[in-house]
Backbone as CSV, one residue per row, in Angstrom:
resi,resn,N_x,N_y,N_z,CA_x,CA_y,CA_z,C_x,C_y,C_z
1,MET,93.803,-84.244,32.172,94.218,-85.633,32.270,93.219,-86.446,33.078
2,ILE,92.695,-85.869,34.171,91.701,-86.564,34.987,90.457,-86.843,34.169
3,ALA,90.031,-85.854,33.390,88.830,-86.036,32.575,89.034,-87.146,31.556
4,VAL,90.216,-87.191,30.963,90.511,-88.235,29.976,90.475,-89.601,30.628
5,LEU,91.084,-89.720,31.841,91.094,-90.996,32.543,89.692,-91.424,32.935
6,LEU,88.869,-90.460,33.394,87.495,-90.794,33.772,86.715,-91.317,32.580
7,CYS,86.886,-90.665,31.429,86.150,-91.123,30.256,86.641,-92.489,29.809
8,ALA,87.944,-92.730,29.961,88.475,-94.039,29.592,87.899,-95.125,30.483
9,VAL,87.755,-94.812,31.789,87.178,-95.782,32.713,85.718,-96.033,32.386
10,MET,85.003,-94.977,31.948,83.573,-95.082,31.697,83.251,-95.537,30.281
11,LEU,84.248,-95.855,29.480,84.021,-96.139,28.069,83.103,-97.307,27.835
12,THR,82.994,-98.170,28.838,82.059,-99.287,28.694,80.626,-98.830,28.822
13,GLY,80.392,-97.626,29.365,79.042,-97.078,29.452,78.624,-96.539,28.103
14,PRO,77.351,-96.655,27.734,76.912,-96.268,26.398,77.079,-94.799,26.099
15,GLY,76.863,-93.916,27.096,76.957,-92.494,26.830,78.344,-92.068,26.428
16,CYS,79.363,-92.443,27.203,80.729,-92.033,26.890,81.223,-92.732,25.635
17,ALA,80.802,-93.975,25.458,81.202,-94.693,24.249,80.675,-93.980,23.016
18,MET,79.414,-93.528,23.077,78.836,-92.834,21.943,79.567,-91.528,21.678
19,LEU,79.855,-90.780,22.756,80.511,-89.500,22.576,81.923,-89.685,22.050
20,GLY,82.597,-90.740,22.525,83.935,-91.013,22.019,83.916,-91.283,20.536
21,LEU,82.955,-92.063,20.083,82.846,-92.370,18.659,82.362,-91.165,17.866
22,GLN,81.499,-90.366,18.497,80.942,-89.235,17.780,81.987,-88.167,17.503
23,PHE,82.841,-87.901,18.484,83.743,-86.767,18.363,85.209,-87.147,18.190
24,GLY,85.559,-88.396,18.441,86.973,-88.719,18.479,87.478,-89.649,17.409
25,LYS,86.630,-90.161,16.510,87.078,-91.129,15.533,86.553,-90.793,14.145
26,GLN,87.207,-91.380,13.145,86.748,-91.226,11.781,85.459,-92.014,11.575
27,THR,84.741,-91.645,10.534,83.502,-92.357,10.242,83.792,-93.791,9.820
28,ASP,82.887,-94.690,10.175,82.953,-96.090,9.775,82.329,-96.199,8.386
29,ARG,83.112,-96.573,7.389,82.604,-96.586,6.020,81.467,-97.586,5.841
30,HIS,81.529,-98.719,6.566,80.448,-99.704,6.489,79.145,-99.103,7.023
31,ALA,79.241,-98.407,8.161,78.054,-97.759,8.729,77.533,-96.678,7.795
32,GLU,78.426,-95.926,7.185,78.018,-94.883,6.252,77.299,-95.483,5.044
33,ASP,77.789,-96.603,4.554,77.141,-97.273,3.420,75.722,-97.721,3.782
34,ILE,75.545,-98.221,5.018,74.209,-98.650,5.452,73.248,-97.473,5.464
35,ILE,73.690,-96.334,6.000,72.825,-95.159,6.052,72.496,-94.660,4.650
36,ASN,73.483,-94.677,3.770,73.222,-94.244,2.397,72.185,-95.137,1.731
37,ARG,72.211,-96.450,2.024,71.201,-97.353,1.465,69.831,-97.059,2.071
38,ILE,69.804,-96.768,3.371,68.535,-96.430,4.020,67.939,-95.167,3.402
39,GLN,68.778,-94.186,3.116,68.281,-92.925,2.582,67.879,-93.028,1.114
40,THR,68.226,-94.133,0.463,67.738,-94.355,-0.897,66.460,-95.188,-0.907
41,PHE,65.973,-95.580,0.270,64.732,-96.341,0.356,63.583,-95.507,-0.203
42,ASN,62.962,-96.000,-1.255,61.874,-95.303,-1.954,62.298,-93.947,-2.515
43,ALA,63.589,-93.811,-2.817,64.085,-92.536,-3.352,63.486,-92.212,-4.715
44,GLN,62.972,-93.231,-5.421,62.392,-92.990,-6.743,60.979,-92.394,-6.663
45,ILE,60.431,-92.298,-5.451,59.107,-91.701,-5.289,59.255,-90.193,-5.115
46,SER,58.664,-89.435,-6.018,58.766,-87.974,-5.947,57.448,-87.314,-5.562
47,THR,56.329,-88.007,-5.794,55.026,-87.462,-5.408,54.159,-88.582,-4.834
48,SER,53.149,-88.197,-4.113,52.158,-89.172,-3.649,50.851,-88.464,-3.362
49,ARG,49.783,-89.225,-3.479,48.472,-88.785,-3.028,47.860,-89.936,-2.262
50,GLY,46.942,-89.604,-1.364,46.316,-90.692,-0.639,45.364,-90.210,0.436
51,THR,44.748,-91.178,1.067,43.883,-90.927,2.215,44.248,-91.926,3.301
52,GLY,43.919,-91.596,4.516,44.232,-92.493,5.617,43.703,-91.923,6.923
53,GLU,44.382,-92.274,7.994,44.008,-91.781,9.322,45.236,-91.258,10.042
54,LEU,45.011,-90.270,10.876,46.059,-89.719,11.719,45.513,-89.643,13.140
55,THR,46.218,-90.256,14.070,45.795,-90.257,15.473,46.845,-89.570,16.322
56,LEU,46.427,-88.562,17.074,47.303,-87.842,17.995,46.938,-88.215,19.426
57,THR,47.946,-88.611,20.206,47.733,-88.956,21.608,48.625,-88.080,22.469
58,ARG,48.017,-87.334,23.378,48.742,-86.484,24.327,48.179,-86.750,25.710
59,GLY,48.923,-87.510,26.512,48.414,-87.890,27.818,47.177,-88.759,27.673
60,PHE,46.079,-88.351,28.321,44.827,-89.102,28.233,43.960,-88.644,27.063
61,ARG,44.450,-87.663,26.323,43.680,-87.119,25.206,44.082,-87.823,23.914
62,ARG,43.103,-88.318,23.180,43.353,-89.038,21.939,42.393,-88.538,20.863
63,GLU,42.944,-88.091,19.754,42.143,-87.551,18.667,42.486,-88.290,17.379
64,THR,41.460,-88.738,16.657,41.671,-89.432,15.396,41.016,-88.652,14.268
65,TYR,41.775,-88.426,13.217,41.293,-87.680,12.063,41.438,-88.535,10.805
66,LYS,40.541,-88.332,9.868,40.778,-88.796,8.523,41.707,-87.772,7.864
67,ILE,42.570,-88.234,6.977,43.456,-87.309,6.279,43.399,-87.562,4.776
68,ALA,43.582,-86.499,4.036,43.732,-86.570,2.582,44.915,-85.679,2.238
69,TRP,45.815,-86.165,1.385,47.015,-85.389,1.127,47.483,-85.523,-0.318
70,ALA,48.261,-84.536,-0.713,49.072,-84.569,-1.926,50.437,-84.035,-1.521
71,ALA,51.491,-84.731,-1.894,52.831,-84.347,-1.464,53.798,-84.456,-2.630
72,GLN,54.780,-83.571,-2.628,55.822,-83.599,-3.650,57.166,-83.318,-2.988
73,TRP,58.137,-84.144,-3.274,59.478,-83.976,-2.716,60.088,-82.660,-3.224
74,PRO,60.784,-81.868,-2.337,61.063,-82.221,-0.942,60.140,-81.556,0.082
75,ASN,59.422,-80.483,-0.314,58.700,-79.729,0.722,57.402,-79.104,0.222
76,ARG,56.748,-79.764,-0.716,55.421,-79.298,-1.139,54.369,-80.249,-0.590
77,LEU,53.340,-79.653,-0.009,52.350,-80.487,0.680,51.006,-79.787,0.725
78,ARG,49.975,-80.563,0.572,48.636,-80.132,0.958,48.005,-81.297,1.701
79,MET,47.657,-81.065,2.944,47.052,-82.111,3.757,45.900,-81.521,4.549
80,THR,44.762,-82.196,4.495,43.582,-81.774,5.250,43.231,-82.839,6.270
81,LEU,43.003,-82.399,7.502,42.535,-83.276,8.568,41.030,-83.114,8.683
82,LEU,40.317,-84.240,8.745,38.861,-84.213,8.831,38.395,-85.020,10.037
83,MET,37.290,-84.589,10.629,36.665,-85.324,11.720,35.161,-85.383,11.448
84,SER,34.601,-86.573,11.506,33.178,-86.801,11.207,32.809,-86.268,9.827
85,GLY,33.749,-86.370,8.889,33.500,-85.951,7.520,33.676,-84.476,7.250
86,HIS,34.011,-83.688,8.284,34.149,-82.243,8.127,35.612,-81.823,8.247
87,PRO,36.092,-80.925,7.379,37.478,-80.461,7.471,37.746,-79.750,8.800
88,VAL,38.897,-80.024,9.374,39.291,-79.395,10.632,40.472,-78.458,10.410
89,GLU,41.480,-78.922,9.708,42.700,-78.135,9.496,43.293,-78.504,8.148
90,THR,43.803,-77.491,7.445,44.505,-77.728,6.185,45.877,-77.080,6.244
91,ILE,46.883,-77.831,5.805,48.243,-77.320,5.664,48.566,-77.310,4.183
92,ALA,49.097,-76.208,3.692,49.518,-76.143,2.297,50.873,-75.456,2.224
93,SER,51.792,-76.087,1.500,53.124,-75.506,1.337,53.514,-75.543,-0.127
94,THR,53.928,-74.391,-0.653,54.370,-74.295,-2.040,55.861,-74.579,-2.185
95,GLY,56.554,-74.765,-1.069,58.003,-74.876,-1.080,58.679,-73.585,-0.674
96,GLN,57.907,-72.488,-0.721,58.400,-71.187,-0.266,57.490,-70.580,0.792
97,TRP,56.189,-70.756,0.588,55.186,-70.277,1.530,54.482,-71.469,2.158
98,VAL,54.129,-71.351,3.433,53.314,-72.364,4.082,52.097,-71.677,4.698
99,THR,50.933,-72.295,4.541,49.684,-71.715,5.024,48.956,-72.725,5.896
100,PHE,48.446,-72.262,7.028,47.655,-73.081,7.943,46.259,-72.476,8.022
101,VAL,45.244,-73.281,7.751,43.860,-72.817,7.775,43.059,-73.700,8.720
102,SER,42.423,-73.092,9.700,41.511,-73.812,10.577,40.105,-73.682,10.023
103,HIS,39.444,-74.807,9.801,38.073,-74.789,9.295,37.058,-74.727,10.436
104,THR,37.541,-74.726,11.674,36.651,-74.694,12.838,36.755,-73.372,13.592
105,GLY,37.608,-72.463,13.109,37.781,-71.191,13.793,38.738,-71.249,14.960
106,ALA,39.511,-72.320,15.071,40.460,-72.443,16.173,41.552,-71.380,16.090
107,HIS,41.875,-70.936,14.892,42.827,-69.845,14.711,42.560,-69.209,13.355
108,LYS,43.058,-68.007,13.157,42.916,-67.330,11.882,43.841,-67.967,10.858
109,PRO,43.489,-67.883,9.570,44.420,-68.370,8.546,45.767,-67.680,8.689
110,HIS,46.815,-68.456,8.566,48.153,-67.907,8.789,49.089,-68.386,7.698
111,SER,49.761,-67.438,7.056,50.751,-67.765,6.036,52.103,-67.190,6.440
112,ALA,53.163,-67.894,6.083,54.509,-67.431,6.419,55.475,-67.870,5.326
113,VAL,56.516,-67.064,5.142,57.575,-67.439,4.212,58.481,-68.435,4.922
114,SER,58.420,-69.659,4.495,59.252,-70.690,5.103,59.293,-71.899,4.185
115,ALA,60.503,-72.367,3.900,60.658,-73.554,3.055,60.481,-74.836,3.858
116,ASP,60.756,-74.759,5.168,60.719,-75.993,5.966,60.387,-75.668,7.422
117,PRO,59.160,-75.265,7.698,58.805,-74.860,9.069,58.707,-76.045,10.020
118,ASP,58.894,-75.750,11.289,58.634,-76.696,12.359,57.122,-76.745,12.561
119,LEU,56.534,-77.936,12.507,55.082,-78.068,12.588,54.559,-78.100,14.022
120,ASP,55.435,-78.278,14.990,55.005,-78.439,16.377,54.176,-77.265,16.892
121,PRO,54.567,-76.006,16.661,53.770,-74.900,17.207,52.373,-74.795,16.601
122,TYR,52.164,-75.404,15.442,50.903,-75.235,14.736,49.945,-76.403,14.962
123,ILE,50.441,-77.629,14.809,49.540,-78.785,14.891,50.068,-79.872,15.829
124,ASN,50.999,-79.500,16.696,51.502,-80.420,17.730,52.102,-81.697,17.136
125,ILE,52.770,-81.563,16.001,53.496,-82.671,15.402,54.988,-82.364,15.493
126,PRO,55.785,-83.195,16.170,57.198,-82.881,16.408,58.084,-83.156,15.201
127,LEU,57.720,-82.583,14.048,58.462,-82.790,12.811,58.569,-81.477,12.058
128,ARG,59.559,-81.395,11.197,59.604,-80.326,10.222,58.760,-80.731,9.024
129,LEU,58.352,-79.754,8.225,57.462,-80.044,7.114,58.097,-81.026,6.132
130,SER,59.386,-80.852,5.827,60.052,-81.757,4.887,60.081,-83.186,5.409
131,GLU,60.145,-83.352,6.735,60.140,-84.698,7.306,58.758,-85.334,7.182
132,LEU,57.700,-84.531,7.348,56.351,-85.061,7.145,56.153,-85.457,5.683
133,VAL,56.655,-84.645,4.747,56.573,-84.999,3.330,57.293,-86.313,3.073
134,SER,58.468,-86.492,3.662,59.205,-87.753,3.504,58.359,-88.945,3.939
135,LEU,57.682,-88.812,5.066,56.861,-89.908,5.573,55.707,-90.201,4.628
136,LEU,55.103,-89.164,4.075,53.971,-89.353,3.170,54.399,-89.918,1.816
137,LEU,55.704,-89.931,1.565,56.246,-90.568,0.368,56.818,-91.952,0.680
138,GLY,56.671,-92.400,1.930,57.167,-93.713,2.306,58.660,-93.760,2.545
139,LYS,59.272,-92.610,2.879,60.720,-92.521,3.034,61.118,-92.322,4.495
140,VAL,62.428,-92.369,4.729,63.012,-92.017,6.020,63.510,-90.574,5.913
141,PRO,63.224,-89.713,6.904,63.713,-88.333,6.837,65.235,-88.287,6.667
142,GLU,65.682,-87.332,5.886,67.119,-87.173,5.657,67.642,-85.988,6.449
143,ARG,68.552,-86.256,7.357,69.268,-85.205,8.056,70.749,-85.373,7.745
144,PRO,71.473,-84.283,7.543,72.888,-84.415,7.170,73.706,-85.058,8.283
145,PHE,74.781,-85.721,7.909,75.696,-86.294,8.891,77.104,-86.289,8.309
146,THR,78.082,-86.216,9.196,79.483,-86.260,8.789,80.206,-87.472,9.365
147,ARG,79.593,-88.129,10.353,80.191,-89.327,10.945,79.123,-90.397,11.113
148,ALA,79.519,-91.630,10.912,78.625,-92.765,11.128,79.412,-93.876,11.793
149,TRP,78.737,-94.620,12.680,79.452,-95.669,13.397,78.495,-96.729,13.922
150,ILE,79.060,-97.866,14.288,78.347,-98.973,14.924,79.119,-99.345,16.179
151,VAL,78.395,-99.598,17.273,79.060,-100.008,18.507,78.880,-101.519,18.686
152,PRO,79.874,-102.203,19.246,79.803,-103.664,19.389,78.593,-104.132,20.181
153,GLU,78.153,-103.307,21.156,77.030,-103.720,21.995,75.701,-103.734,21.230
154,LYS,75.627,-102.976,20.117,74.386,-102.880,19.348,74.718,-103.005,17.856
155,PRO,75.120,-104.197,17.414,75.600,-104.342,16.030,74.534,-104.136,14.967
156,ASP,73.255,-104.173,15.343,72.186,-104.000,14.361,71.786,-102.542,14.172
157,ILE,72.351,-101.655,14.978,71.969,-100.246,14.959,73.121,-99.410,14.436
158,VAL,72.806,-98.458,13.575,73.806,-97.538,13.041,73.536,-96.148,13.596
159,PHE,74.600,-95.479,14.018,74.502,-94.127,14.558,75.190,-93.150,13.616
160,ALA,74.741,-91.899,13.657,75.357,-90.863,12.828,75.196,-89.515,13.505
161,SER,76.102,-88.602,13.193,75.993,-87.242,13.719,76.671,-86.289,12.760
162,GLN,76.361,-85.020,12.944,76.992,-83.967,12.161,77.980,-83.230,13.040
163,SER,79.075,-82.763,12.470,80.098,-82.068,13.245,79.499,-80.912,14.041
164,PHE,79.882,-80.852,15.316,79.487,-79.781,16.233,77.991,-79.782,16.554
165,SER,77.283,-80.843,16.208,75.868,-80.934,16.564,75.696,-81.862,17.765
166,PRO,74.843,-81.495,18.735,74.609,-82.377,19.884,73.621,-83.505,19.573
167,ARG,73.081,-83.530,18.362,72.090,-84.536,17.991,72.756,-85.778,17.390
168,ILE,72.237,-86.938,17.748,72.707,-88.210,17.212,71.532,-88.901,16.531
169,GLN,71.745,-89.362,15.320,70.717,-90.116,14.609,70.945,-91.605,14.810
170,GLU,69.855,-92.342,14.874,69.926,-93.787,15.086,69.046,-94.475,14.043
171,PHE,69.598,-95.466,13.356,68.886,-96.186,12.296,68.841,-97.676,12.627
172,LEU,67.679,-98.274,12.405,67.523,-99.713,12.593,66.770,-100.276,11.402
173,THR,67.281,-101.366,10.819,66.604,-102.030,9.708,66.297,-103.471,10.093
174,ASP,65.424,-104.095,9.296,65.197,-105.518,9.510,66.274,-106.312,8.761
175,LYS,66.146,-107.615,8.735,67.190,-108.455,8.143,67.318,-108.259,6.644
176,THR,66.285,-107.708,6.004,66.344,-107.484,4.560,66.820,-106.078,4.211
177,GLY,67.098,-105.259,5.223,67.568,-103.900,4.983,66.483,-102.852,4.934
178,ILE,65.242,-103.231,5.185,64.143,-102.264,5.193,64.154,-101.488,6.513
179,PRO,64.129,-100.167,6.479,64.139,-99.392,7.722,62.863,-99.600,8.533
180,ILE,63.042,-99.876,9.810,61.889,-100.069,10.684,61.886,-99.082,11.860
181,ARG,63.009,-98.374,12.070,63.031,-97.374,13.139,64.072,-96.309,12.843
182,TYR,63.691,-95.073,13.118,64.605,-93.938,13.006,64.384,-93.052,14.223
183,ARG,65.485,-92.728,14.935,65.336,-91.893,16.124,66.402,-90.797,16.119
184,VAL,66.065,-89.692,16.766,67.012,-88.610,17.007,67.229,-88.512,18.515
185,LEU,68.493,-88.558,18.933,68.864,-88.582,20.344,69.680,-87.352,20.694
186,ASP,69.691,-86.995,21.981,70.606,-85.953,22.420,71.943,-86.584,22.803
187,LYS,72.891,-85.761,23.237,74.235,-86.277,23.492,74.288,-87.229,24.687
188,LYS,73.237,-87.227,25.517,73.157,-88.179,26.623,72.362,-89.424,26.248
189,MET,72.049,-89.545,24.961,71.326,-90.691,24.420,69.864,-90.725,24.839
190,ASN,69.320,-89.574,25.254,67.892,-89.478,25.506,67.167,-89.274,24.171
191,VAL,66.016,-89.892,24.016,65.277,-89.814,22.762,64.572,-88.463,22.645
192,ILE,64.824,-87.740,21.554,64.115,-86.501,21.259,62.818,-86.837,20.523
193,PHE,62.932,-87.650,19.491,61.740,-88.236,18.882,62.148,-89.476,18.105
194,GLY,61.175,-90.361,17.899,61.428,-91.585,17.168,60.323,-91.865,16.171
195,ILE,60.675,-92.576,15.098,59.718,-92.956,14.062,59.813,-94.461,13.847
196,TRP,58.670,-95.137,13.884,58.618,-96.585,13.666,57.798,-96.867,12.406
197,TYR,58.271,-97.806,11.585,57.610,-98.184,10.334,57.114,-99.631,10.454
198,SER,55.876,-99.880,10.031,55.325,-101.233,10.147,54.222,-101.434,9.103
199,GLN,53.668,-102.651,9.076,52.553,-103.022,8.193,52.875,-102.726,6.725
200,PHE,54.032,-103.172,6.266,54.475,-102.884,4.910,53.590,-103.574,3.870
201,PHE,53.452,-102.916,2.726,52.726,-103.494,1.604,53.424,-103.074,0.312
202,ILE,53.108,-103.738,-0.773,53.750,-103.448,-2.061,52.743,-102.795,-2.991
203,ARG,53.159,-101.672,-3.588,52.334,-101.009,-4.591,53.252,-100.435,-5.663
204,ASP,52.965,-100.742,-6.909,53.775,-100.279,-8.043,55.255,-100.619,-7.845
205,ASN,55.506,-101.814,-7.325,56.863,-102.333,-7.087,57.615,-101.608,-5.969
206,PHE,56.940,-100.755,-5.221,57.555,-100.100,-4.069,57.097,-100.800,-2.796
207,ILE,58.019,-100.948,-1.846,57.681,-101.464,-0.519,57.353,-100.263,0.357
208,LEU,56.097,-100.157,0.779,55.623,-98.963,1.472,55.169,-99.301,2.888
209,PRO,55.442,-98.419,3.850,54.943,-98.630,5.209,53.464,-98.285,5.302
210,GLY,52.660,-99.228,5.774,51.237,-98.958,5.944,50.934,-98.181,7.205
211,MET,51.845,-98.229,8.178,51.647,-97.514,9.443,52.974,-96.895,9.857
212,ILE,52.912,-95.619,10.218,54.080,-94.907,10.734,53.692,-94.314,12.082
213,THR,54.527,-94.565,13.090,54.278,-94.066,14.444,55.409,-93.144,14.857
214,ILE,55.059,-91.949,15.311,56.037,-90.959,15.768,55.775,-90.688,17.240
215,LYS,56.838,-90.703,18.018,56.708,-90.424,19.454,57.843,-89.491,19.867
216,ASP,57.518,-88.467,20.687,58.552,-87.546,21.133,58.879,-87.758,22.600
217,ALA,59.765,-86.911,23.124,60.242,-87.073,24.499,59.152,-86.848,25.536
218,ASP,58.107,-86.113,25.169,56.985,-85.876,26.075,55.909,-86.936,25.955
219,GLN,56.236,-88.032,25.262,55.319,-89.163,25.066,54.090,-88.792,24.254
220,ARG,54.187,-87.716,23.487,53.143,-87.433,22.509,53.334,-88.397,21.342
221,THR,52.252,-88.958,20.869,52.337,-89.969,19.819,51.453,-89.578,18.639
222,MET,51.975,-89.776,17.443,51.202,-89.598,16.234,51.302,-90.863,15.403
223,GLU,50.163,-91.434,15.040,50.119,-92.612,14.188,49.486,-92.231,12.855
224,ILE,50.156,-92.575,11.764,49.653,-92.244,10.432,49.441,-93.533,9.648
225,SER,48.221,-93.746,9.198,47.909,-94.870,8.324,48.073,-94.421,6.877
226,LEU,48.946,-95.138,6.128,49.233,-94.771,4.743,48.823,-95.883,3.775
227,LYS,47.879,-96.707,4.157,47.576,-97.888,3.358,46.976,-97.548,1.997
228,LYS,46.527,-96.309,1.797,45.976,-95.908,0.500,46.904,-94.913,-0.203
229,LEU,48.195,-95.048,0.067,49.196,-94.202,-0.562,49.367,-94.606,-2.028
230,MET,49.320,-93.618,-2.920,49.521,-93.843,-4.353,50.794,-93.106,-4.775
231,PRO,51.889,-93.833,-5.068,53.160,-93.178,-5.367,53.258,-92.684,-6.803
232,ASN,54.019,-91.598,-6.970,54.359,-91.041,-8.282,53.138,-90.746,-9.151
233,ILE,52.099,-90.249,-8.513,50.896,-89.862,-9.243,51.022,-88.385,-9.624
234,PRO,50.563,-87.987,-10.813,50.681,-86.574,-11.201,49.957,-85.644,-10.222
235,VAL,50.619,-84.552,-9.880,50.057,-83.571,-8.950,50.226,-82.179,-9.560
236,LYS,49.144,-81.423,-9.695,49.213,-80.070,-10.224,49.813,-79.127,-9.193
237,GLU,50.616,-78.188,-9.674,51.263,-77.232,-8.777,50.248,-76.403,-8.004
238,SER,49.097,-76.124,-8.616,48.101,-75.263,-7.982,47.507,-75.886,-6.717
239,ILE,47.621,-77.197,-6.579,47.009,-77.852,-5.412,47.704,-77.445,-4.120
240,PHE,48.946,-76.978,-4.206,49.699,-76.621,-3.007,49.495,-75.150,-2.590
241,GLN,48.648,-74.444,-3.287,48.463,-73.018,-3.023,47.139,-72.770,-2.300
242,LEU,47.229,-72.067,-1.187,46.053,-71.611,-0.443,46.241,-70.144,-0.139
243,THR,45.168,-69.442,0.104,45.250,-68.024,0.445,45.080,-67.864,1.939
244,GLY,46.083,-67.313,2.610,46.003,-67.027,4.047,46.154,-65.538,4.259
245,SER,46.104,-65.142,5.530,46.242,-63.721,5.841,47.311,-63.529,6.871
């Protein structure tokens, strides 16, 4: 009873308010509809190819690479990072196997059976492979949810969570409904990582983000320039295959 009274007193605070909505109420159908519309953003794009830049910032260290990629929904990818015109790292995923190849000898070629590996241990990107593919297709990553809600203090932001998960998703769109921010929070509303979309352009009737910025809780930042993204271009299956050891 004391705990219930304390939470009732603290309900004006964002943390308890979020937890109350996350675990104690039915989903808001209006909020759910907004998220469903966000997740259909560029849903008609199934493949992409392109070139651009990727910049990684960790503390005072900043590295910029040219990138070339081919991607296919939901988890097929081949992406090469280049510096001064020379390949540095290649990632290739067939949807069942993923291979990492260092062209500089930083590590031995490594292949593993995985449909959706976490990329952080390999290339210091705080994303799963399927989420990186989503970004390269101009989409918002899709994570399952069972509840969605909006709080009066932040009417422009939609929150969502999955039953028994400590993670909370946060969605923000502009006035036209285009997603401009996606974040994953812990139960105390601390940011685990966030994705920002900007510099939009139109190609083949699709509204595409020209710049995507990812930042995690350790203030590591990744900026991806997608201004040369070509949507729904034919991609051969063999392009996603590399030989590792």
